[in-house]
C-alpha positions, 0 to 999 in steps of 0.5 A: 530543545529539552535539556537532557544530557543525551538520548537514553535508550534504556528509558524508552518503552513500548508504552511511550511509543504506543501513546506517541503513535496514537497521537500521530495517527489521530486527529486530536489529543482526545481521539488519540487517548480514546484510541488507546483507552486512557485519559488525556492527562495520562497520554500528555504525561506519557508524551512528556516523558517521551520527550524527556527520554529523546531530548527533543520537542516532538509536537508544537501547537498549531492553533487548537491542534498539535502537529509533529516536529521534524523530530516528532516525524522521526519518532513517529516512523520508529514507533510504527516499525517497533510496534509493528515488529512487536505485533508480529512477535505477539501474533506469531506466539498466539498462532503457535498456541492457538492456530491460524487466527487474528487480523491480516492486513493486505494491501492491493491494487484495484486490479487485484480486488476488482477481477484478478483475485476476486474469487480467491479472496472470497474463498479465503474469507469463507475458509478462514473465518477466524482470520479478519481481513483488513484490506487496503486499495492503493497504487503499488508505490504506496503499498510498498511504503505501507509494507515498509512502515509495517502498516500491512503484512502482505501486498499484491501489486505490480512488480518489480519491487526494488525494496521488498521480497516478491513472488510472481503470481501471474502475468497480465497482457495489456493490449493497445486500444483506440479508434484512430490509425495515426498513434504517432500524432493522435492523443494518448490516455495512459497510467500515471508516469512513474507507476510500475504499470506505465513503465511496462507500457513504455517498454512495450511501446518503445519496442513497437516503435511508438512514442505516445503523446500522452494528454491524460493520466489516471490510475483508474483504468476504467477512467482511462477506458472512457476518456479514450472513447470520448476523446478518440485517444489511444490507450493501453489496457488489460482486456478485462477492463477494456471489455466493460463500459464504452467498447474500444477497438483493439489495435495491437495485442499484447503490446505490454505485459505487467507482472503481479507479485505478492510482496512482503518484508520477508517471504520466508518469515510471513506470519501464518495467516499471510502464508495461508492467504498467499496459498489461496491466491495461487490455487 
């Protein structure tokens, strides 16, 4: 532990947090220094000052690399949040001076990009050429975490969300597919346990009196479709996915429904580019 009397918040600067965030995000010190356009010695001095201010050792050597300590992980999370809030302030002030422009960071599940909102996203890019659309495709739970960490501005995911504010975009029916008759003894290929889509499927199957014997799980619905066809398993999919690739007989329509929502840390205070993006999705 570095010997300082206590944590002095007034000694903490955005520059120190930006330096440390670059180290947390980069593979090496050289990468981190290059990311923010400073020398490695200046970066080292900035990190050393941050350790003095926090009174904690934030990094340890691990061979030729450095890894974050437990205190370092805590400070890295704090740095992401503070820098994220600071970026929102700068962006909002810039937008007030020059109109809607800048970078919009959007997280979405694969279905949103593949078929649900593909046309709307393409239309938004065409009608807002001054907005750089940075998209990340991931599972709903990861997208919620990214929003909480200020890595994204808005996300399209399967609801509900217990952590974020959401607004309903559409409801998508899911259907039961398979080549057998006995859903009680046959094997199943389903979305991963714990995912929002799987929760909706579990509710729908239970209402239909079905208890699936799950043999395979995948977050990729196209993989589920092919595995179900190859192994003779049952599965629950949206029609847009089931219609592609190897055909599967539909056994029960509307066995479940999942809700697609737009999520944000605050719907009412989304930055103007995010507001314009949501409006485009709703048209």
